[in-house]
Structures are given as structure tokens and as C-alpha cells.
C-alpha positions in Angstrom: 19.1 24.3 -21.8 19.2 27.0 -24.5 16.9 29.6 -26.0 15.2 27.1 -28.3 14.4 24.9 -25.2 12.9 28.0 -23.5 10.8 28.8 -26.6 9.6 25.2 -26.7 8.7 25.4 -23.0 6.8 28.7 -23.4 4.7 27.2 -26.3 3.9 24.0 -24.5 2.9 25.9 -21.3 0.5 27.9 -23.3 -0.9 24.8 -25.1 0.4 21.3 -24.4 -1.7 19.8 -27.2 0.4 21.6 -30.0 1.6 19.1 -32.5 5.4 18.7 -32.6 5.4 20.0 -36.2 3.7 23.2 -35.1 6.1 23.7 -32.2 9.0 23.0 -34.5 7.8 25.6 -37.1 7.3 28.2 -34.4 10.8 27.8 -33.0 12.6 27.4 -36.3 13.5 23.7 -36.1 12.6 20.7 -38.2 10.2 18.1 -36.6 12.7 15.4 -35.5 15.2 17.7 -33.6 12.2 19.4 -32.0 10.8 16.1 -30.9 14.2 15.1 -29.5 14.3 18.3 -27.5 10.8 17.7 -26.1 11.7 14.1 -25.2 14.9 15.3 -23.4 12.9 17.9 -21.4 10.5 15.1 -20.4 13.2 12.7 -19.5 15.0 15.3 -17.4 11.8 16.1 -15.5 11.6 19.7 -16.8 8.3 18.7 -18.3 6.6 16.7 -15.6 3.4 15.9 -17.5 0.8 17.4 -19.9 -2.6 18.2 -18.5 -5.9 19.8 -19.4 -6.8 23.0 -17.5 -10.5 22.8 -16.6 -13.0 25.6 -16.2 -13.9 25.6 -12.4 -17.4 26.9 -13.1 -18.2 24.0 -15.5 -17.0 21.4 -13.1 -18.7 23.0 -10.1 -15.5 23.9 -8.2 -15.9 27.6 -8.3 -15.2 28.6 -4.7 -11.5 29.0 -3.7 -10.8 28.8 0.0 -7.4 29.5 1.5 -7.0 27.5 4.6 -4.3 28.5 7.2 -3.4 25.8 9.6 -1.5 26.1 12.9 -0.4 23.1 14.8 1.5 22.3 18.0 2.9 19.2 16.3 6.1 19.6 14.4 7.7 16.2 14.3 8.6 14.4 11.0 6.1 11.6 11.9 3.2 14.1 12.4 4.0 15.9 9.1 4.1 12.6 7.3 0.7 11.6 8.8 -0.8 15.1 8.1 0.4 15.0 4.5 -1.2 11.5 4.1 -4.5 12.8 5.4 -4.5 15.9 3.2 -3.6 13.9 0.1 -6.9 12.0 0.6 -9.0 15.1 -0.2 -9.4 15.9 -3.9 -10.7 19.4 -2.9 -7.2 20.3 -1.8 -5.4 21.5 -5.0 -2.4 23.1 -3.3 -0.7 22.3 0.0 2.3 24.2 1.4 4.4 24.2 4.6 5.0 27.8 5.5 7.3 30.0 7.4 5.9 32.7 9.8 2.7 32.6 11.9 1.0 29.9 9.8 2.4 26.3 9.6 0.5 25.1 6.5 -1.5 26.7 3.8 -4.1 24.9 1.6 -6.0 26.0 -1.4 -9.3 24.2 -1.4 -11.8 24.3 -4.3 -15.5 23.5 -3.6 -18.9 24.4 -5.1 -20.1 26.4 -2.1 -19.7 27.2 1.6 -21.7 24.1 2.7 -19.3 21.9 0.7 -16.4 23.6 2.4 -18.0 23.0 5.8 -18.3 19.3 5.1 -14.7 19.2 3.9 -13.6 21.0 7.1 -15.4 18.6 9.4 -14.0 15.6 7.6 -10.5 17.0 7.8 -10.5 17.9 11.5 -12.0 14.5 12.3 -8.9 12.8 10.8 -6.1 14.7 12.5 -5.5 17.0 15.5 -5.0 20.6 14.5 -4.6 23.6 16.9 -6.2 26.3 14.7 -7.8 26.5 11.3 -8.6 29.8 9.6 -10.4 29.9 6.3 -10.5 32.8 3.9 -12.8 32.8 0.9 -11.7 34.4 -2.4 -14.3 36.9 -3.6 -12.8 37.1 -7.1 -10.0 35.5 -9.0 -8.0 38.3 -10.6 -5.2 36.2 -12.1 -4.6 32.4 -12.4 -2.1 30.7 -14.5 -0.2 27.4 -14.6 2.6 29.0 -16.7 5.8 29.3 -14.8 8.1 32.3 -15.6 11.0 31.2 -17.8 13.1 34.4 -17.7 15.0 33.0 -14.7 16.3 30.0 -16.5 20.1 30.0 -16.7 20.8 29.0 -20.2 23.9 27.2 -21.5 26.8 29.6 -22.2 25.1 32.4 -20.2 25.7 33.6 -16.7 23.5 35.6 -14.4 19.9 36.4 -15.2 18.5 35.2 -18.6 17.0 37.5 -21.1 13.5 36.9 -22.3 13.3 35.1 -25.6 
């Protein structure tokens, strides 16, 4: 991975629909070498997939709920079952196993509180949970799918990378 790869990744994170020729021009490459670099980044799993970022208001998924879950169950089998249950709910857009007081954290998107209540009832009917605490976001101040690239260790560099 080098500075050109990092520039390509920055551009594609901003707009994954950019034509290869446009990406190539912006990073100072010809089209074929740029295409090869993108292919390599995809093959290596750096670029997992290209997606469209939707407007939550327009798809009626405007309420963000952060759901803290505590459980008395900590076995591998229970976690596997819990994960399978949570994967069934399209409302859950993020799912984390946590350290600290909370065992799991979900980010759930729904149109309104009634839809969240219905989700909650369906979830607790499927698996035993000790405690569920829900926090509703009042306003989204920042949201991005772009990962910071300044931490990439580039070829022939050591330590922290400098921004390109």
C-alpha cells in the first residue's frame, strides 16, 4: 500500500461511483494502472464492496436508537445464537460486543417509537436477555461511512503515516 492507493481509497470512500478514468486523473495515473490498483485493493479485501448511502428521512428510517444489552449468558453457544437472532432484524444496522458495564450495543433505525417498541418485543421474544436499555438520538451531529486513512502504514514508511 502506498500514497497512491491511499488517494484512491479516499476518492472511492467519498464517491464509489467515480469512473476509473476520473480516479486515475485525480491521482495522476493512467487508467489501466489505476484499474489494476483498484482490483488489487478489492482482491485483498481492503475494499469490501461498493454501496449507495441512502437518506434515512426518504426511506422512513429516521429514528436512531442505541440499545444497550446486558446478559447473564456468556457462552460461545449463546453468543452464536444471539448473533443469529440479531442478524434477522434489518432494523439493526450496527451490532457490537462491548467491554465494561454493557455486554452488547446495537444501533437500530426505525421510523418512530412505536416501530421501535414492536422491534423490541420481537427481539425479547426470541432470546433471553437480562436487561435492555434504549437511548433515542435527538439529533445526528455527524455521520460518515468514510474511515480515517491517516493511520495506514504505507510501504517504505514506519510509524504513523502522514496525510496525503
